[in-house]
C-alpha positions in Angstrom: 257.8 125.9 -81.5 256.4 128.0 -84.5 253.3 129.8 -84.1 251.3 132.7 -86.0 250.6 135.9 -83.6 248.7 138.9 -84.3 250.7 141.9 -85.6 247.5 144.6 -85.7 248.6 145.3 -88.9 245.8 145.1 -91.7 248.5 144.6 -94.5 249.5 141.4 -92.3 247.5 140.5 -89.6 249.5 137.4 -88.6 253.4 136.8 -88.5 254.8 133.3 -88.1 257.5 133.3 -85.5 259.2 131.4 -82.3 257.1 131.1 -79.2 257.7 129.3 -76.1 256.0 125.8 -76.0 253.1 125.7 -73.9 253.0 124.1 -71.0 249.6 122.3 -70.0 247.8 122.5 -66.6 246.6 119.5 -64.5 243.8 119.1 -66.5 245.2 120.0 -70.2 246.8 117.7 -73.1 249.4 118.9 -75.4 248.4 118.4 -78.8 250.8 118.1 -81.8 248.6 120.1 -84.2 247.9 118.4 -87.6 245.2 120.7 -89.1 243.3 124.0 -88.1 240.7 126.1 -89.7 239.9 129.6 -89.9 236.4 131.2 -88.5 235.2 134.5 -89.2 235.2 135.8 -85.4 239.0 135.1 -85.7 239.2 137.7 -88.6 237.2 140.1 -86.8 239.4 139.7 -83.5 242.8 140.2 -85.6 241.5 143.6 -86.7 242.0 145.0 -83.2 243.8 142.0 -81.3 244.2 142.3 -77.8 247.6 142.2 -76.1 249.0 138.6 -76.0 246.0 136.9 -78.2 247.0 134.3 -80.3 244.6 132.9 -82.8 243.5 129.5 -83.1 240.0 128.0 -82.1 239.6 124.9 -84.3 242.1 122.4 -84.1 242.5 118.8 -85.0 245.9 116.8 -84.1 248.0 114.1 -81.8 247.8 113.7 -77.9 251.7 113.9 -77.4 251.4 114.8 -73.4 248.6 113.6 -71.2 247.0 115.7 -68.4 248.4 115.3 -65.3 245.3 114.7 -63.6 244.5 111.6 -65.9 241.6 113.1 -67.5 241.1 113.0 -71.3 242.9 110.9 -73.9 246.4 109.3 -73.7 249.6 109.7 -75.5 249.2 108.8 -79.1 245.4 109.4 -79.6 244.1 111.8 -82.2 241.7 114.1 -81.4 239.9 117.2 -82.3 239.8 120.2 -79.9 238.3 123.6 -79.2 240.7 125.5 -77.5 240.2 129.1 -76.1 242.7 130.4 -78.4 246.8 129.8 -79.6 245.7 126.9 -82.1 247.5 128.4 -85.1 250.7 126.8 -83.6 252.9 123.7 -84.1 251.5 122.8 -80.4 248.6 123.7 -78.3 247.6 123.2 -74.7 243.8 121.9 -74.4 241.5 121.5 -71.6 240.6 118.0 -71.6 236.8 119.0 -71.4 237.4 120.6 -74.9 238.3 118.0 -77.2 237.1 114.7 -78.4 238.9 111.2 -79.8 238.7 111.0 -83.5 237.9 107.5 -85.2 240.3 106.5 -88.1 238.2 107.3 -90.5 238.2 110.8 -90.0 240.8 112.7 -91.3 242.3 116.0 -89.4 241.5 118.4 -92.2 237.4 116.9 -91.9 237.6 117.3 -88.3 239.2 120.6 -87.9 236.2 122.2 -89.7 234.1 121.0 -86.9 234.5 122.6 -83.7 233.4 126.2 -83.4 230.7 126.1 -86.6 229.6 122.7 -85.4 229.0 123.5 -81.7 227.1 126.9 -82.8 224.7 124.8 -85.0 224.1 122.1 -82.9 223.2 124.4 -79.7 221.2 126.7 -82.2 219.2 123.8 -83.0 219.1 123.1 -79.2 218.1 126.3 -78.6 215.3 126.3 -81.2 213.5 123.3 -79.5 211.5 121.0 -81.8 211.4 122.2 -85.3 209.7 119.0 -86.9 207.2 120.7 -89.0 208.1 123.9 -88.4 208.9 126.5 -90.9 212.5 128.1 -90.4 214.3 131.3 -92.0 218.1 131.4 -91.8 219.7 134.3 -93.0 223.4 134.2 -93.8 223.3 130.4 -94.9 226.2 130.4 -97.0 229.1 129.5 -93.9 229.6 126.5 -92.2 227.3 127.3 -89.4 224.7 127.5 -91.9 225.6 124.2 -93.8 225.6 122.3 -90.6 222.5 124.1 -89.2 220.5 123.1 -92.4 221.4 119.7 -92.4 220.8 119.1 -88.6 217.3 121.1 -88.7 216.3 118.9 -92.2 216.8 115.9 -90.5 215.2 116.7 -87.5 211.9 117.7 -89.7 212.1 121.4 -90.2 211.1 123.2 -93.6 214.2 125.3 -93.9 214.2 128.4 -96.1 218.0 129.6 -96.6 219.2 132.7 -97.5 222.9 132.7 -99.7 224.2 134.9 -101.7 226.1 132.4 -103.8 224.4 130.1 -106.4 227.0 127.6 -105.8 226.5 127.4 -101.9 222.8 127.8 -102.5 222.6 124.6 -104.7 224.9 122.4 -101.7 222.0 123.9 -99.0 219.7 122.4 -101.0 221.2 119.0 -101.3 221.6 119.1 -97.6 217.6 119.1 -97.3 217.0 123.0 -97.3 213.2 123.3 -98.8 213.8 126.5 -100.4 217.1 128.7 -100.9 217.2 132.3 -101.9 219.4 135.1 -102.6 218.0 137.9 -100.1 215.6 138.0 -97.3 213.2 140.4 -99.1 212.1 137.1 -101.4 211.1 134.9 -98.2 207.6 134.1 -98.5 206.6 133.7 -94.9 205.1 133.7 -92.1 208.1 131.7 -90.4 207.9 130.2 -87.1 211.6 130.6 -85.9 214.0 133.1 -87.5 217.3 132.4 -87.2 219.5 136.0 -87.8 223.3 136.2 -88.7 223.9 139.3 -90.7 222.4 142.1 -88.5 222.0 145.9 -90.7 218.8 145.8 -93.0 218.4 142.0 -92.8 217.2 141.4 -89.2 214.5 143.8 -89.3 213.3 142.8 -93.0 213.7 139.0 -91.2 211.6 139.7 -88.4 208.6 141.2 -90.7 208.4 137.4 -92.2 208.1 136.5 -88.4 204.2 134.8 -87.5 202.5 136.0 -84.7 204.2 135.2 -81.3 207.1 133.7 -83.3 210.9 133.9 -82.1 213.6 135.5 -83.7 217.4 133.8 -82.7 220.1 136.3 -83.2 223.5 134.7 -83.5 225.7 137.2 -85.2 226.2 140.0 -87.2 228.6 139.3 -90.2 227.6 142.7 -91.8 229.3 144.8 -89.1 226.1 147.0 -89.6 223.9 147.4 -86.7 220.1 146.9 -86.9 217.3 149.2 -86.4 214.0 148.0 -84.5 210.9 150.1 -84.8 208.2 149.1 -82.4 205.2 149.5 -84.3 206.6 147.5 -87.1 205.8 144.4 -85.3 201.9 144.9 -85.5 202.6 144.3 -89.3 202.8 140.7 -88.5 205.0 139.4 -85.8 202.8 141.0 -82.8 204.1 139.7 -79.7 207.2 137.9 -81.3 210.4 137.5 -78.8 214.1 138.7 -79.9 216.4 136.3 -78.4 220.2 137.0 -78.1 222.5 134.0 -78.9 226.0 132.8 -77.7 227.1 129.2 -78.7 229.8 130.1 -75.9 227.1 130.5 -73.2 226.9 127.0 -72.2 227.2 125.6 -69.0 229.1 121.8 -69.8 232.3 121.3 -71.6 232.8 121.2 -75.1 233.5 117.4 -75.0 230.2 116.3 -75.1 229.0 118.2 -77.9 232.0 117.3 -79.9 231.6 114.1 -79.5 228.4 114.2 -81.0 229.6 116.3 -84.1 232.2 113.6 -84.6 229.2 111.1 -84.4 227.5 112.3 -86.6 230.2 112.8 -88.9 231.2 109.3 -89.1 227.7 107.9 -89.5 227.2 110.6 -92.7 224.6 112.3 -91.1 226.7 115.5 -91.1 229.4 116.7 -93.9 231.8 119.3 -93.2 232.4 121.8 -96.1 235.9 122.1 -97.1 236.4 125.2 -99.3 240.1 125.2 -99.3 243.2 123.3 -97.8 246.7 124.9 -97.7 249.8 124.4 -95.9 249.8 126.8 -92.9 252.6 129.1 -94.3 249.9 130.3 -96.6 247.5 131.5 -93.5 248.0 135.2 -94.2 247.2 134.6 -97.7 243.6 132.5 -96.7 243.1 135.5 -94.7 243.2 137.8 -97.3 241.2 135.5 -99.6 238.6 135.6 -96.5 238.4 139.3 -96.6 237.8 139.3 -100.1 235.2 136.5 -100.0 237.3 134.7 -102.3 236.9 131.4 -100.0 233.8 129.4 -100.0 233.3 127.1 -97.1 235.9 126.4 -94.3 239.7 127.1 -94.8 241.5 124.5 -93.4 245.6 124.5 -92.7 247.6 121.7 -92.6 251.1 121.4 -90.9 253.5 119.3 -93.1 
């Protein structure tokens, strides 16, 4: 089959070539991929890929071989899936615990934009606990996680201030329920009960300074690629006795299937809206990676297999 493999070269990070078709294990189904999306974490991994690693964690397609142990969907069912890797291909083997069935009204393009960003947002909201009536500051809100979180948190009663450097993306965040949209953390008017921080660097201590006493900061990313420097004594200026918590969406004890089913249901009920920035044929994957690197694409980039 054809698939994209990582090259380790900055000028051409992926190459479409022939690879062996996957052989599913007893608890895996074989999915014919109709669409996949690119997430920022994969673009980072492509800079220094591990030997044998192939990108692809967010896919949607058709089951062409059911799991040998009887788990999961049957042949002919449409699914959205979150494999560990190797989804940028014509076929991918996926654990039956890492996928959800798709209703007819949900397209493969919209479904492919759900897994990683949607799972992250859903689990961030869960980690935050009850947000009804709480003031929340969200940095790096322009991406897929930010859009999903704002919509979910606003529906749960939170007052979300979203930080977005893009006026266009900021306007959309307001439509999705953000109480305020600002261009930089320095403009945030605290105090906030909760801070969700995804950029690192100077933004983390700046966001922390807006936290209320005994508040909580959940650190879930470092998009700036810059480490953060914290000063113990700065906490006494406001966020005294605050909690700083590291968060990884993958630190989850149950299979992904249940949360994927929740995301599919919310989209079907028009309570969650995937933000698609660009849709292209998968032959243009390398071009899309370059556009993402240069920040010329906003929203999810979805590639379709024709």
